N, C-alpha and C positions, 0 to 999 in steps of 0.2 A: 504493498500497499505506501502509495506515495505521502509526501509531508505535507501536501496541500491537501489531500484526502484526510489526514490525523486532524489536521486544524477545522476541517469543515466539522469533523465528530468531536472535536472540542467545542465547537460552539454549539454545536447539537446538544451537548450532555448540557453546557451550561443555559440554556434556553430554556430547555424540559424543568431543571432544578428552577429557574425561576417561578415558572409555571406551577410545575407544583407546591411549589412555597405559597405561590398566591391562593392556590385551591387550599390548604390546607388554614390558610388563614379566614379564606369564606368560612370551610369549617367551624374553625375554633370561634368566630363570631356569634354563628350560629347556634352552636352551645353555649357559650358565655351569655351573651345575650335575649335570644327568642326563647328559647327551650325553658317550658314544654309547649308553650302557644303554638309555636311553630313548628311542630313536630312532623307534620304533613312533607318539609322541606326536607328531612334529613335523609331520605334516601337516593332524593337525586344528589344534594350535593355529595353525600358520599362516595354514592358511584363515580361521581365527577373527580374526586378528587382520587379515588384508588386509579383510574385510569391516567392520572396527570403522572401520578408517582410510578406507575406502571411504564407509563413511555420513557420519564426517566431512567428507570434500572432497565430499560431494553437500550435505550443510548450508551450510557456509560457501560453494558456488558458490551457492545458493540465497539469503543473506544477501546478497552481492556482489552479487546481480541488483537486489535490493530495493533496495539503498541505490541502486543506480544508477538506476534507475526514478523514485526519489523527488527527484533532484538537477534 
């Protein structure tokens, strides 16, 4: 894998980490400020948080694999 491709993967990891953090903050805000009244929002926000974290993990694993190939 080229250095340019690895840099793109690093950029992807940073992007997905930011998105996962933003989604986690939304879940935190729901828990801290809106529950139990807004319980109907919980599943949707929890699912979106899971997906965001999974995307970050997938991107991280791709980066680690690419870095291991170049060693």
